[in-house]
C-alpha positions in Angstrom: 12.0 13.4 -2.8 10.2 11.2 -5.3 6.8 12.1 -6.7 4.0 9.9 -8.0 5.6 10.2 -11.5 8.8 8.8 -10.1 7.0 5.8 -8.6 5.3 5.1 -11.9 8.7 5.2 -13.7 10.1 2.9 -11.1 7.2 0.4 -11.5 7.6 0.6 -15.3 11.3 -0.2 -15.1 10.7 -3.1 -12.8 8.0 -4.5 -15.0 10.2 -4.3 -18.1 13.0 -6.2 -16.3 10.6 -8.8 -15.1 8.9 -9.2 -18.5 12.2 -10.2 -20.1 13.2 -12.5 -17.3 12.0 -16.1 -17.1 8.4 -16.3 -15.9 7.1 -18.6 -13.2 3.4 -18.5 -13.6 1.1 -19.6 -10.8 -2.0 -20.2 -12.9 -2.9 -18.6 -16.3 -5.8 -16.1 -16.3 -6.0 -16.1 -12.5 -7.0 -12.9 -10.7 -6.0 -12.1 -7.1 -8.0 -9.7 -5.0 -6.2 -7.7 -2.3 -7.8 -5.4 0.3 -5.3 -2.9 1.4 -5.0 0.2 3.6 -5.4 3.4 1.7 -2.0 4.7 2.6 -0.4 1.9 0.6 -1.8 3.4 -2.6 0.8 4.1 -5.3 3.5 1.9 -3.8 1.3 -1.3 -3.7 0.2 -0.5 -7.3 3.8 -0.7 -8.3 4.5 -3.8 -6.3 1.4 -5.5 -7.9 2.4 -4.5 -11.4 5.9 -6.0 -10.8 4.5 -9.2 -9.5 2.0 -9.5 -12.3 4.7 -9.1 -14.9 6.6 -12.0 -13.2 3.7 -14.3 -12.5 1.2 -13.6 -15.2 -1.5 -13.2 -12.5 -3.7 -10.1 -12.5 -4.1 -8.3 -9.1 -7.2 -6.3 -8.2 -6.5 -3.8 -5.5 -9.2 -2.4 -3.2 -8.0 0.5 -1.1 -9.9 2.0 1.9 -9.5 2.5 5.6 -8.3 -0.6 7.5 -11.4 -0.6 9.7 -13.8 -0.6 6.7 -11.8 -3.4 4.9 -11.7 -5.5 8.1 -15.4 -5.3 8.5 -16.0 -6.2 4.9 -13.9 -9.3 5.1 -15.7 -10.3 8.3 -18.9 -10.0 6.4 -17.7 -12.2 3.5 -16.3 -9.7 1.0 -14.3 -11.7 -1.6 -10.7 -10.8 -0.7 -7.7 -13.1 -1.0 -5.3 -11.0 1.0 -5.7 -8.2 3.6 -3.0 -5.6 4.3 -3.8 -3.5 7.3 -2.2 -0.2 8.5 -2.6 -1.4 12.1 -2.1 -4.6 14.0 -5.4 -4.1 15.9 -7.6 -4.4 12.8 -5.6 -7.5 11.7 -6.1 -8.9 15.2 -9.9 -8.4 14.8 -10.0 -10.3 11.6 -7.8 -13.0 13.0 -10.0 -13.4 16.1 -13.1 -13.7 14.1 -11.6 -16.6 12.2 -11.3 -14.9 8.9 -7.6 -15.4 8.3 -5.8 -18.6 7.2 -3.6 -19.9 10.0 0.1 -19.1 9.9 -0.1 -16.7 7.0 0.1 -13.4 9.0 3.3 -11.4 8.9 4.4 -7.8 9.6 5.8 -6.3 6.4 6.2 -2.5 6.7 6.6 0.4 9.0 5.8 4.1 8.6 6.1 7.5 10.3 3.5 10.2 11.3 4.0 13.7 10.0 2.3 17.2 10.2 1.7 18.7 6.8 0.8 22.2 5.7 -0.9 23.5 2.5 1.4 26.6 2.6 4.7 25.8 0.8 6.4 28.5 2.8 5.3 27.2 6.2 8.3 26.9 8.6 9.7 23.7 9.9 8.6 22.8 13.4 9.9 20.6 16.3 6.9 18.6 17.4 6.9 18.3 21.1 4.9 19.2 24.2 5.9 22.9 23.7 4.2 23.2 20.4 0.9 25.3 20.3 -0.9 23.5 17.5 -4.2 25.3 18.2 -2.5 28.6 17.6 -0.9 27.5 14.4 -4.4 26.5 13.1 -5.7 30.0 13.5 -9.3 29.8 12.2 -8.6 26.7 10.2 -9.1 23.0 10.6 -6.8 20.1 11.3 -7.3 17.3 8.8 -7.1 13.8 10.2 -8.4 10.3 9.4 -11.2 9.1 11.7 -9.8 9.0 15.2 -12.0 6.2 16.5 -11.4 3.7 13.7 -8.9 4.5 11.0 -5.3 3.7 12.0 -3.7 7.1 10.9 -6.4 8.9 12.9 -5.8 6.7 15.9 -2.1 7.1 15.8 -2.6 10.9 15.4 -4.9 11.1 18.4 -2.4 9.1 20.5 0.4 11.5 19.5 -1.6 14.6 20.3 -2.7 13.2 23.6 0.9 12.3 24.5 2.1 15.8 23.7 -0.8 17.5 25.5 -2.3 19.0 22.4 -5.5 17.0 21.9 -7.9 18.8 24.2 -7.1 22.2 22.6 -7.5 21.0 19.0 -10.4 18.6 19.3 -13.1 21.1 18.3 -11.0 22.0 15.2 -10.4 18.5 13.8 -11.9 17.7 10.4 -12.1 13.9 10.2 -12.1 11.8 7.0 -12.9 8.2 6.1 -9.2 7.5 5.4 -5.8 9.1 5.4 -5.7 9.8 1.7 -8.9 11.9 2.1 -7.2 13.9 4.9 -4.2 14.4 2.6 -6.5 15.7 -0.2 -8.2 18.0 2.2 -4.9 19.8 2.9 -3.7 19.6 -0.7 -6.8 21.4 -1.9 -6.4 24.1 0.7 -9.5 23.2 2.6 -7.4 22.8 5.8 -4.1 24.6 6.6 -2.7 21.6 8.5 -3.1 17.8 8.6 -1.7 14.7 10.1 -0.9 11.9 7.7 1.8 9.2 7.1 5.2 10.3 5.8 4.6 8.1 2.7 1.3 9.9 1.9 3.0 13.3 2.0 5.6 12.1 -0.5 3.1 11.6 -3.3 1.4 14.9 -3.0 3.1 18.0 -4.5 0.7 20.4 -2.9 1.5 19.7 0.7 4.7 20.4 2.7 5.9 18.3 5.6 6.6 20.7 8.5 7.4 18.2 11.3 7.6 14.6 12.2 5.9 13.2 15.4 8.2 11.5 17.9 8.0 7.7 17.4 7.5 7.4 21.2 4.4 9.6 21.1 2.2 6.9 19.5 2.1 3.1 19.0 4.4 1.6 16.4 3.0 2.0 12.9 3.1 -1.6 11.5 1.5 -3.0 8.4 0.6 -6.7 8.8 -0.5 -8.8 5.8 -2.3 -12.2 5.7 -4.4 -14.5 3.5 -8.1 -14.6 4.2 -9.8 -17.8 5.3 -12.1 -17.8 2.3 -9.3 -17.5 -0.3 -8.8 -20.6 -2.5 -6.1 -19.0 -4.6 -2.7 -20.6 -4.9 -1.4 -17.3 -6.1 -2.2 -15.7 -2.7 0.8 -17.4 -1.1 3.1 -16.4 -3.9 2.0 -12.8 -3.7 2.4 -12.7 0.0 5.9 -13.9 -0.3 6.6 -11.3 -3.0 5.6 -8.5 -0.7 8.8 -9.2 1.2 11.0 -9.8 -1.8 14.0 -7.8 -2.9 12.1 -6.3 -5.8 9.2 -5.2 -3.6 11.6 -3.9 -1.0 13.1 -1.5 -3.6 9.6 -0.1 -4.3 8.7 0.1 -0.6 11.9 2.0 0.2 11.5 4.4 -2.7 8.0 5.2 -1.4 9.3 5.9 2.1 8.2 2.8 4.0 10.5 0.9 6.2 10.7 -2.8 5.3 10.4 -5.1 8.3 12.3 -8.4 8.6 
């Protein structure tokens, strides 16, 4: 299992290789602004560093819940690209006319896991026979917002499918984004939490104790697209780079599945 330090080392190695390779610059001194789902965190940092080393273009990354980012774009926030953790929020931005036509593509997939703060917590099979409420004891279940943030929405879907939601609803501690839910468990404020598999990989103070069945929730897909307001030529080049072999190596190291 790779830690955040391993991702930084990987990004550094990629940047060094690209720095000594021939450079194909889009435009000198240009800056690209990317709004991205919080769960992309460390991995997208590494991808952006690798692309900047190749192109000479600086990338400014703004991470938050997909719902919050979508609404900001719809209200004119200056983003060139949007990478969502759900197709629904990308649909919303597309339907409001805030995406450039024919730039949307699905780039990544992920899995949903149950994490514990206790490093000695036993491994579980997550199915309809699990008594999650009993496992919580007097503690809380950390989740992202279940009415708007993709990780929370997927989590609620899974718990409903498995017949667990009604029993744990009063015990759910909701956060603005999935990384906040991860931190809640890492700091011992909650004994259990539901996050993406990729989030759990970057935090040494949580343990994955089970993976939710893929059929218990909608497919976890990350679409990316260029915003309607963007005038950056670099935006198209960076969107292409997200699906490149270099980027795929970083995505895979972080635990994402790369979609064709």
